[in-house]
N, C-alpha and C positions, 0 to 999 in steps of 0.2 A: 810490501803492499802500501807503500806510502807515496805512490806515484801521484803527480799532480792531478791526474784524471780521477783518482779515487777520493781526493780531498775536496773536490768541488761539490757544490750543492746538488743533490740528486734531482733529476727531472721527474716531475709527476706526469704520467701519461693517463689521460682520461679513458676509462673503459668505453667501448662502443655503447651508444644509447640503446636502451632496451626497446624492442619493437612492441608496439601497441597492437593488440588484436584488432582485426578489421571491424568486429562488431562493436567495439568501444570507440566509435568515432567521436568527433567533437560534438555531435548532436546528442549523444547519450548523456543522461544526467541521473544522479542518484542522491537521495536524501533519506535519512531515517532518524527516528527519535525513539528513545526508550523511556517509558513512563512507568511510574509506580501505580499499580492498579487501584490501590486503596486510598489514594489521595482524592480529595473532593474536586480538585481542579483538573484532573486527568482528562475527562472528556473535552473540556474547553481548550486545554492545551493541544489536544489532537486536532480539533477543528481549526484552531488558529494556525497550527503548523501547515495543515492542508491548504488553507487559503493563502498563506504567505508563500509557500513553495510554488503553487500554481501561478501566483502573481509574478514571482521572480522568473519563472520559466516562460512567461508570455501565454499562459493557458487560462487566463481569468474567466473565459467563457465557460469553462468546466467547473469553476469553483463551487457553485451551489450544489451540483450533483455529487461531486467528489466529497465535499464537506459533509453532506448528509450520509453518504456511504461510510465514510470514516467514523462518523458519530455512531451509526448503527453497529458497525463491526467492533469498535472499541467498547461500546455499551454491552454487547454480547460477551466480550472477553472479561469485562469487569464483573458482570452479574452471574455468568455461568461457569467460568473457567476456575477450576481448582487445581493447583499444581499436583502433578501425578508422581512426584518424588524422583523422577529420573534426571532432573536438572538440579544443579547446585544452586540454591537460592541465596541471594544477597540479603543478609540480615533478616531472613524470613519474609521478605516483602515480595508480593506477586508483581511480576513485570508484564507489560504489554509493549510490543515493539510495532511501530507504524513505519512502513517504508514506501517510498515513492520512486518509481523507475520510469524514465521518459526516453522513448525512442522517437524518431521522426514521425512514425505513424501510430504509436500507441502510448498510453499512460497506464502503468500497472500500479495498483495500490495493494499492499500486503499488510495484514494485521496478524501478529503472532502472539500466542499466549502459551502458558506452561501446562495446559491440559491437553492430553492426547485424545480425548473423547471427540468423535466427529461432530461437526455442527449439524443441527437439524435443518436441512435444506427443505424448502417448500416442495411438496410433491404435486404431481399433476400439471395440468396446463395453467397458464396465467388465469388469475381470477376474473370471472365475468362480472362486470359491475352491475349488471341488471339484477333486480331483486328476484330472489327465488326461494324455494322451500329449504334447500340444502346450502346453508352458508357456513359449513364447517371446515372448508379446505384449510384455513389458517387459524382455526379457533384456539388451538392449544399451544402453538408456537410457530416460529418461522416467519413472523410478520416482518421483522427487521431484515432478514435475509431476502424476503420477497421484495422489499423496497430496493435493496442493493441489486437484485437480479433485474428489476424493472429499469433501473437507471444505468447500469453498466452494460457493456456489450457482451461480457462473459463473467461468470463467477464460478470459483471452484475452491477446493481446499486440499491440503497435503499434510501428512504427518511430518514432524521434524525428527531426525535420527536420534538426537539427544533427549527427546521427549517434548511434548507439546505439539502444536499444530500451527499452520498458517492458513488464513483465508485470504484469497486473492480476488480482485476484480480488475477487469481491463476496460479501458475506454479507448475506442478507435477514433483517432484524431481526424482522419479524412472525413468520416461520417459526421463528426461533430462540427467541423468547419462548414460542411454542406448544410447541416441543420441550422447553423447560425445564419447562413445566407438565406435560407428559406424563411426564417423568422423575420429577418430584416425586410424581405420582400412583402410578407403578409402584413407587416406593421407599417408599411409605407416608407421604410428607411432605406 
């Protein structure tokens, strides 16, 4: 087996390129950040990340609303979430994960924590701003999630198999672009 063909340098053949799923087209983008819940700068880091990501993706018109939603959701995770013991914790520190997913027609924001307890979503219809005798719809809780529900096109939550939960909000981009056009028209721009 010392023929000249065997002594030559082996040729490398590249494997066929993996096929990318259709749903992960070039317009799809993802970014996430894991934060330590007990650090003082965690809410500011989450807000800064939201504004930075949206600026990079050309979605700056959504930055104020998304930043406020991220702030409320991260604040809830920091103040209310207690690890339920089903996840292995890093050095005993509570973590909050903020993820952004962008498709051509929607932006999804997800905030995950290590507490499996369902969030307290506001009950009933949207709050009527007119003064009235019964102002208790959001008296005990849910004000932050009410803000998120008011700004986002959809809000929901889901448990995580390993423990914890994720709270999601969706922003429909086609409607947002139309809203921006309406704002420019009414402002004379």
